[in-house]
C-alpha positions in Angstrom: 0.0 0.0 0.0 1.3 3.5 -0.9 0.6 7.0 0.3 -1.4 9.6 -1.6 1.8 11.5 -2.3 3.4 8.3 -3.7 0.4 7.6 -5.8 0.7 11.2 -7.3 4.4 10.6 -8.0 3.7 7.2 -9.7 0.9 8.6 -11.8 3.1 11.5 -12.9 5.9 9.2 -13.8 3.6 7.1 -16.0 1.9 9.8 -18.0 2.4 9.9 -21.8 1.8 12.8 -24.0 -1.1 12.1 -26.4 -0.7 12.7 -30.1 -1.5 15.8 -32.0 -4.1 16.3 -34.8 -5.2 19.2 -36.9 -8.9 20.1 -36.9 -11.1 22.8 -38.4 -11.6 25.8 -36.2 -15.2 24.9 -35.8 -14.1 21.7 -34.0 -11.5 23.2 -31.8 -13.7 24.5 -28.9 -12.7 22.8 -25.6 -9.6 21.2 -27.1 -6.1 21.5 -25.9 -3.9 23.7 -28.1 -0.6 22.1 -29.2 1.0 25.0 -31.2 2.1 28.5 -30.6 -0.1 31.1 -32.1 1.2 34.6 -33.0 -0.3 37.8 -34.3 -0.2 37.8 -38.1 -0.4 41.6 -38.1 -0.7 44.5 -35.6 -3.6 44.6 -33.2 -5.4 46.8 -34.2 -4.0 46.7 -37.8 -4.8 50.4 -38.3 -5.5 53.5 -36.3 -9.1 52.6 -35.4 -11.8 55.1 -34.6 -13.3 54.3 -31.2 -16.3 56.7 -31.2 -18.6 58.2 -33.8 -17.7 61.8 -34.5 -15.3 63.9 -36.6 -11.7 63.2 -37.2 -9.3 66.2 -37.1 -5.6 67.0 -36.7 -5.0 68.1 -33.1 -2.6 70.9 -34.1 -5.5 72.7 -35.8 -7.5 72.7 -32.5 -4.3 73.7 -30.6 -3.9 76.7 -32.9 -7.4 77.9 -32.1 -9.4 76.4 -35.0 -13.0 75.4 -34.1 -14.8 75.3 -37.5 -13.8 72.6 -40.0 -14.9 71.9 -43.6 -16.5 68.4 -43.8 -14.9 66.3 -46.5 -17.4 63.5 -46.2 -18.1 60.3 -44.3 -15.8 57.2 -43.7 -17.9 54.3 -42.5 -16.4 51.2 -40.8 -14.9 48.9 -43.5 -14.1 51.7 -45.9 -10.5 52.4 -47.0 -8.6 55.3 -45.4 -8.8 58.8 -46.9 -6.4 61.7 -46.6 -7.4 64.4 -44.2 -6.9 67.1 -46.9 -5.5 69.8 -44.7 -5.7 71.2 -41.1 -8.8 73.1 -41.9 -10.7 69.9 -42.9 -12.4 67.0 -41.1 -14.1 63.7 -41.9 -17.2 62.2 -40.3 -16.0 58.8 -39.0 -17.7 55.7 -37.5 -16.6 53.5 -34.6 -14.4 50.7 -35.9 -13.4 52.6 -39.0 -10.0 53.7 -40.2 -8.7 57.1 -39.0 -8.1 59.4 -42.0 -4.4 59.9 -43.0 -3.2 63.1 -41.3 -5.8 63.0 -38.5 -5.0 62.0 -35.0 -8.0 62.9 -32.9 -11.8 62.2 -32.9 -14.3 64.6 -31.4 -17.7 62.9 -30.6 -20.9 64.0 -32.4 -22.3 65.2 -29.0 -19.6 67.9 -29.0 -20.1 69.1 -32.6 -22.7 71.1 -34.5 -23.2 71.0 -38.3 -24.2 73.7 -40.7 -23.8 74.2 -44.5 -21.0 71.6 -44.9 -19.1 72.8 -41.8 -18.6 71.2 -38.4 -18.2 73.4 -35.3 -16.6 72.0 -32.2 -18.4 73.2 -29.1 -16.4 71.2 -26.6 -14.4 73.2 -24.1 -11.5 70.6 -24.1 -10.1 68.3 -26.7 -7.2 66.0 -25.9 -4.7 64.9 -28.5 -5.3 61.3 -29.7 -8.7 61.0 -27.9 -11.1 58.3 -29.2 -8.4 56.8 -31.3 -7.2 53.2 -30.8 -3.6 53.4 -32.1 -2.3 50.8 -34.6 -0.4 48.0 -32.7 -1.4 49.3 -29.3 -2.8 45.9 -28.2 -0.2 43.6 -29.8 2.4 43.9 -32.5 2.8 41.6 -35.5 4.7 38.5 -34.4 3.7 38.8 -30.7 2.8 35.4 -29.1 -1.0 35.3 -28.4 -1.5 31.7 -27.3 0.9 29.1 -26.0 0.6 25.3 -26.2 -1.4 23.8 -23.3 -4.3 26.2 -23.2 -7.7 24.8 -23.2 -9.6 26.6 -26.0 -12.5 28.6 -24.8 -14.6 31.5 -26.2 -11.8 34.1 -25.9 -9.2 31.8 -27.5 -11.5 30.9 -30.3 -11.9 34.6 -31.1 -8.2 35.0 -31.2 -7.7 32.1 -33.5 -10.3 33.5 -35.8 -8.9 37.0 -35.9 -5.4 35.7 -36.9 -6.9 33.4 -39.6 -6.3 30.0 -38.0 -8.9 28.1 -40.0 -7.2 24.9 -38.9 -5.8 24.3 -35.4 -3.3 21.7 -34.0 -4.8 20.2 -30.9 -4.4 17.0 -28.8 -6.0 14.0 -30.3 -8.7 12.8 -27.9 -8.6 9.1 -27.0 -11.5 6.7 -26.6 -12.4 5.3 -23.2 -14.2 2.2 -22.0 -15.9 2.1 -18.5 -16.4 -1.4 -17.2 -18.7 -2.0 -14.3 -18.4 -5.4 -12.5 -20.8 -7.0 -10.1 -23.6 -9.6 -10.0 -25.6 -7.0 -8.1 -25.8 -4.6 -10.9 -28.9 -4.0 -13.1 -29.1 -1.8 -16.2 -30.6 1.7 -15.9 -33.8 0.7 -17.8 -34.3 -2.5 -15.8 -36.4 -2.9 -12.7 -33.8 -4.2 -10.2 -34.5 -7.3 -8.1 -34.7 -6.6 -4.3 -31.0 -7.5 -3.9 -29.8 -5.6 -6.9 -28.9 -1.9 -7.6 -28.9 0.0 -10.9 -25.4 0.7 -12.2 -24.5 4.4 -11.9 -20.7 4.5 -11.8 -20.2 4.5 -15.6 -22.6 7.5 -16.0 -20.6 9.6 -13.4 -17.2 8.7 -14.8 -18.4 9.3 -18.4 -19.6 12.8 -17.4 -16.3 13.6 -15.7 -14.3 12.5 -18.7 -16.5 14.1 -21.4 -14.3 17.2 -22.0 -11.2 15.1 -22.5 -12.2 12.0 -24.6 -13.5 11.5 -28.1 -16.0 8.9 -27.0 -16.7 6.4 -24.2 -18.5 3.2 -24.1 -20.0 1.3 -21.1 -19.7 -2.5 -20.5 -21.0 -4.5 -17.7 -19.8 -7.9 -16.6 -20.6 -10.4 -13.8 -18.3 -11.3 -10.9 -16.9 -14.1 -13.1 -13.3 -14.4 -14.3 -14.3 -15.7 -17.7 -16.8 -12.9 -18.2 -14.2 -10.3 -17.1 -11.6 -11.8 -19.5 -14.0 -11.5 -22.4 -14.6 -7.8 -21.7 -11.4 -6.6 -20.3 -8.7 -8.2 -22.4 -10.0 -6.7 -25.7 -10.5 -3.4 -24.0 -6.8 -3.2 -23.0 -5.9 -3.5 -26.7 -8.6 -1.2 -28.1 -8.8 1.8 -25.8 -6.2 4.3 -24.4 -8.3 4.8 -21.3 -9.8 1.9 -19.4 -11.9 2.4 -16.2 -13.1 -0.5 -14.1 -15.3 -0.2 -11.1 -15.5 -3.1 -8.7 -13.5 -6.3 -8.5 -10.4 -4.6 -7.2 -10.6 -5.2 -3.5 -9.5 -8.3 -1.4 -12.6 -10.5 -1.9 -12.4 -14.0 -3.4 -14.2 -12.8 -6.5 -12.1 -9.5 -6.9 -10.0 -10.8 -9.8 -9.4 -7.6 -11.8 -5.6 -7.5 -10.9 -5.2 -11.1 -12.1 -6.9 -10.5 -15.4 -4.9 -7.3 -15.9 -1.7 -9.3 -15.6 -3.0 -11.9 -18.0 -3.4 -9.0 -20.5 0.3 -8.1 -19.9 -0.7 -4.8 -18.2 1.8 -3.5 -15.7 0.2 -2.8 -12.3 2.0 0.3 -11.2 0.4 0.4 -7.7 -2.6 -1.2 -5.9 -4.1 0.2 -2.7 -3.6 3.7 -1.3 -3.7 4.8 2.3 -6.9 6.8 1.9 -10.6 6.8 2.7 -12.6 6.4 0.6 -11.0 4.5 -2.3 -8.3 2.4 -0.5 -8.3 -0.4 -3.2 -7.6 2.0 -6.0 -5.3 0.4 -8.7 -3.4 2.0 -11.6 -1.9 0.1 -14.5 -0.4 0.6 -17.9 -1.2 -1.5 -20.9 1.4 -2.8 -23.4 0.1 -0.2 -25.9 0.8 2.6 -23.5 -2.8 3.0 -22.3 -3.9 3.6 -18.8 -6.1 1.6 -16.5 -7.9 3.1 -13.5 -9.4 0.3 -11.5 -11.6 1.8 -8.9 -13.7 0.4 -6.0 -17.3 -0.3 -6.8 -18.7 1.9 -4.1 -19.9 5.0 -5.9 -18.4 7.7 -3.7 -15.0 5.9 -3.8 -15.1 5.6 -7.6 -16.2 9.2 -8.0 -13.5 10.5 -5.7 -10.7 8.6 -7.3 -11.7 9.8 -10.7 -11.8 13.4 -9.5 -8.6 13.3 -7.5 -6.4 11.1 -9.6 -7.8 10.3 -13.1 -8.7 13.8 -14.2 -5.4 15.3 -13.3 -3.7 12.4 -15.1 -5.8 12.9 -18.2 -5.1 16.6 -18.2 -1.4 16.0 -18.1 -1.6 13.4 -20.9 -3.5 15.8 -23.1 -0.8 18.4 -22.7 -3.1 20.9 -20.9 -1.6 23.4 -18.5 -1.9 22.3 -14.9 -5.1 23.4 -13.2 -4.4 25.9 -10.4 -4.3 24.3 -7.0 -7.3 25.2 -4.8 -7.5 25.4 -1.1 -10.4 26.0 1.3 -11.0 26.8 5.0 -12.6 24.0 6.9 -15.9 25.3 8.2 -16.4 22.7 10.9 -14.0 20.8 13.2 -13.7 17.1 12.4 -12.4 13.9 14.1 -10.9 11.0 12.1 -8.8 8.3 13.9 -7.7 5.9 11.1 -4.1 6.6 9.9 -5.4 7.4 6.4 -5.8 10.5 4.2 -9.4 11.4 4.4 -11.3 12.9 1.5 -14.5 14.5 2.8 -17.3 15.6 0.5 -17.9 19.3 1.1 -20.2 22.1 0.0 -18.1 25.1 -0.9 -19.2 28.6 0.1 -17.4 31.7 -1.2 -17.2 34.3 1.5 -15.9 37.5 -0.1 -13.3 35.6 -2.1 -12.3 33.1 0.6 -13.5 29.5 0.1 -15.1 27.7 3.1 -15.7 24.0 2.9 -18.8 22.7 4.8 -18.4 19.0 5.5 -21.1 16.7 4.0 -19.7 13.3 5.2 -22.8 11.4 4.4 -23.1 7.7 5.3 -20.1 6.1 3.8 -18.8 5.4 0.3 -22.0 3.9 -0.8 -24.0 7.1 -0.2 -24.3 8.3 -3.8 -27.1 10.7 -3.1 -24.7 12.7 -0.8 -22.5 13.7 -3.8 -25.4 15.9 -4.9 -25.3 17.8 -1.6 -21.6 18.5 -2.1 -19.5 20.0 -4.9 -15.9 19.1 -3.9 -13.7 16.9 -1.7 -11.4 18.4 0.9 -8.2 16.4 1.5 -7.4 16.0 5.2 -3.8 14.5 5.7 -3.0 11.3 7.6 -1.0 11.3 10.7 -3.5 13.3 12.8 -7.0 12.8 14.1 -8.3 16.3 14.8 -8.9 19.0 12.1 -9.8 22.4 13.4 -12.4 24.7 11.9 -10.5 27.6 10.1 -7.6 25.4 9.0 -6.8 25.4 5.3 -6.6 22.2 3.3 -6.5 21.2 -0.4 -9.8 21.3 -2.3 -10.8 19.1 -5.2 -13.9 20.5 -6.9 -16.0 18.6 -9.3 -18.5 19.7 -12.0 
């Protein structure tokens, strides 16, 4: 049995970097960027008008001129025009190009018009006002996006504005989620009095959804032949294999044996933690990963949040998610020498996170996960945890 810290170290040491593929921009949302993206021209690419009004040369105002001959209108999207002299102005629109020779825009609210002339009635005009200078935001060649960013709305807009119609991203793997147990019934079935409907695959699939191309569910009985028939092909066909149940110390918990039959390398089995002590991690001969989780739903859910998702994030090349911490809102006692992951409801108090324990009724209390939205990690080696202490927080969607 290894510690939580040792499990983290082993997982990090056995994390590959998944392959790269190129996809159309329309398919890039939510993917992990695997290339550097630079500005293909200045941002903005021209001196841009930032308010409707008239464009003038500030030296004319400074010299005392208040009346200007209007040369015409320049709407957004029109090519630039020469100012035509200090005594002239152009009507300009937000987003349009500033006339050549102009450097200042006076808003319409501060201008009157009569017989082709514009009179500025403002008491003050500042040089360069209402003009977004060329290259003020970024210069051509500046780095806009680095590899590892997960592409969201802002990043999609950047890719579009620099003409990235195709994007290099991480190729998403396929996953299989195998639920073992004679006690399991399918969702659409009416379970017998001694059965329960399987729920673990649905939770794990939802947690994995942003990171995988697809996932399939399989169910097998507590029978080594049935497990072989499902698990051995899965080890060859999928980069991610999740198994719930069959990994503890019971006589019918044969998952480790079948993994070895499939030439998977068991990196570790059992972690000094509650819930989820029987957690097993293995690597397949093809370089895939196996997360064998306890069948109890809270245990399977916690191990996926705490270990599998960070591993998947690393394998995808995504930047590491910022660590989160929270104040414990209530004092707790826990005597076993184990790291304790407690379901908590998180409250944001003016920027500080407070974790309210929702311990529930053990690792089978699936309904309690709905009352919480994170796990707080309480270290082994002590049995009292005081309200107001700060501990690592593992939120889940």
